[in-house]
C-alpha positions as CSV (number, residue, x, y, z in Angstrom):
1,I,7.4,27.9,13.5
2,I,7.0,25.1,16.0
3,H,10.6,25.7,17.1
4,N,10.0,29.3,18.1
5,Q,6.4,28.5,19.9
6,V,8.1,25.7,21.7
7,K,11.0,28.0,22.8
8,T,8.5,30.5,24.0
9,L,6.8,28.0,26.0
10,L,9.9,26.6,27.5
11,V,11.1,30.2,28.6
12,L,7.8,30.9,30.2
13,H,7.1,27.6,32.0
14,L,10.4,26.1,32.7
15,A,12.2,29.4,33.3
16,L,15.1,28.5,30.8
17,A,17.0,31.5,29.4
18,E,15.9,32.2,26.0
19,D,19.5,32.4,24.7
20,S,20.7,29.3,26.4
21,G,22.0,26.1,24.7
22,A,19.7,24.1,26.7
23,C,16.7,26.0,25.5
24,A,17.7,25.8,21.8
25,V,18.6,22.2,21.8
26,L,15.2,21.1,23.7
27,S,13.1,23.3,21.6
28,S,14.7,21.8,18.4
29,A,14.3,18.3,19.7
30,I,10.5,18.8,20.3
31,A,10.2,20.6,16.9
32,G,12.1,17.7,15.2
33,T,9.8,15.2,16.9
34,V,6.6,17.0,15.8
35,S,8.2,17.2,12.2
36,A,8.9,13.4,12.2
37,F,5.4,12.5,13.2
38,A,3.8,14.8,10.7
39,S,6.1,13.7,7.9
40,T,6.5,9.9,8.3
41,P,2.9,8.9,7.0
42,V,3.6,10.9,3.8
43,D,6.9,9.3,3.4
44,V,5.6,5.8,3.8
45,I,2.8,6.4,1.3
46,K,5.3,7.8,-1.2
47,T,7.7,5.1,-0.8
48,R,4.9,2.4,-1.2
49,F,3.3,4.2,-4.1
50,M,6.8,4.4,-6.0
51,A,7.4,0.8,-5.1
52,A,4.0,-0.2,-6.5
53,S,4.4,1.9,-9.6
54,R,7.6,0.2,-10.7
55,V,5.8,-3.2,-10.8
56,G,2.7,-1.7,-12.6
57,Q,0.4,-1.8,-9.6
58,S,-0.3,1.7,-9.2
59,G,-3.7,2.7,-7.9
60,G,-2.5,6.5,-7.3
61,V,-1.2,8.0,-4.3
62,L,-4.6,8.0,-2.3
63,G,-5.1,4.4,-3.3
64,A,-1.7,3.6,-1.7
65,G,-2.7,5.2,1.3
66,R,-6.1,3.5,1.6
67,E,-4.4,0.2,0.7
68,I,-1.8,0.5,3.6
69,V,-4.5,1.7,6.2
70,A,-6.9,-1.2,5.0
71,K,-4.4,-4.1,5.1
72,E,-2.1,-3.0,7.9
73,G,-3.9,-0.4,9.9
74,W,-3.1,3.1,10.9
75,S,0.0,2.2,12.7
76,A,1.6,1.2,9.4
77,L,1.8,4.7,8.3
78,Y,4.3,5.3,11.2
79,K,6.6,2.3,10.3
80,G,10.2,3.7,10.8
81,V,9.1,6.7,12.7
82,G,11.6,5.9,15.4
83,A,14.6,6.3,13.0
84,V,13.2,9.4,11.6
85,V,12.8,11.0,15.1
86,V,16.5,10.1,16.1
87,R,17.6,11.7,12.6
88,K,15.3,14.9,12.8
89,V,16.2,15.5,16.4
90,A,19.8,15.3,15.9
91,W,19.7,17.5,12.7
92,C,17.3,20.1,14.3
93,S,19.2,20.2,17.4
94,I,22.4,21.0,15.7
95,Y,20.8,23.2,13.0
96,F,18.9,25.5,15.4
97,Y,21.8,25.7,18.0
98,C,24.2,26.8,15.4
99,Y,21.8,29.2,14.0
100,E,21.0,30.9,17.2
101,Q,24.7,31.1,18.2
102,M,25.4,32.8,14.9
103,T,22.5,35.2,14.7
104,H,22.7,36.2,18.5
105,S,26.6,36.7,18.5
106,P,27.7,40.3,19.2
C-alpha cells in the first residue's frame, strides 16, 4: 500500500514516469524505510522478551516494552534501525522493481 501511494506522489510531484525504473526503486526505498521504522520497535521488544524468557525473567511482552522504555528511553526501541533500513531498502527495491518489470512487460 505504501509503495503504491509513494509511487503516485512521485509521479504527480516529481514528474517521474510511472513505469520508470527510477520511480520503482525510489518508491520501494521509501516504502522499505517506512516499514523499517514501523517494525523495528516490535522486533526489539520481541528479541528482549525472548532473551528474558530464557533466563526466567519474563514479565510479558508489554512488560518487556515498558522496561526497555523505562530503563533506556524511547530511542532504545530503534536500536539497530540503520541495519534494518539498509536491508529493507535493498530488498524492497529489488523486489518491487522486478515485480513491476514482470507485470508490465508486453
